[in-house]
N, C-alpha and C positions, 0 to 999 in steps of 0.2 A: 464146458458148454461141451457136446460131442457134434459131428456132421449127422449127414443120415450116410454116410459110407463105411459107418462104424465108430468105435469108440475111439478118435481121435483128436488132441487138443487143439480147438483152433482160436489162432494169433499168437502160437508160437514159431520165432525162427526155424525153420530146420539149419539144425549142424551137421555140416556133413561129418566122415567118421574122416578118422589120420592115416594116412598111406604110410607103410612100412619108412620110405626111408625121411620123410621128415621128422617122423620118432628118434631118429641115430644122425644125429645133423654131428654132433661136436664128436663121438664118434669115427664120422667117416673121417673129419678132418684132422681129429689124430693120426689114424691108419695113415692118409694120406700123411702127414709131418714125419711120422716115425718113419716109411719107407725114405723119405727124401732127405733124413735126416742121416740112416744108413752112407749115404755117397757124400754128402753137401753138409758145413759145420753142424756138428752132430749137438753138439752143445747148443747148438736155438734150438734146430727142426726137431730133432731127438727131445729135448726137454721140453719144448713145447706142446707137442702129440703127446708125452707124457701124464701134463700138466695137464692139458684136456680131457684126456683118457680115464685120470682122478676124478675133477667133474661129472662129467659125462654117469660115471661109475657110481661115486654118492650119492652128488646132488639129483639128478636127472631121472637117474636107475635106466639108462637104455639098455638095449639088448647085446646091442655092438661092441659098447663096450672093456671087457674082460680080452678080445682078439685085440684090439685099442689097446688095451695097456702091455699087450706083449711085443707087437709091433713096436708101442713105443717105446720098451724096453730093449729091446733090437736093435732100434735104430741106433736109440743115446751108444750104448756098451759096444756095440756091434761097426758104428760110426768110430767110435774113440778107436778101439782097438785095429780096426781098421786104417783108420786113418795114421795111428803108429809103427804099423810092417811097414807101410808107401813111404812111410820121414824114414825112418831108417834101416 
């Protein structure tokens, strides 16, 4: 069934388009955790960011997941190296 305003379906709900930020939620959280892991508890925050980035990359195919993987890896490894330099 169409309306008088053109060939538009009647009775179907309007689905709003997704915004860019809602598609990259896991990647953004992974970037934040990787950055925190560089300074505080890299085993916890860096590893958490890396795991979230892997889920975002392979399960959800998010656009920012590659950046999140890099930041998570730098947060994990760089945080451990920085901690070893400060402690030693």
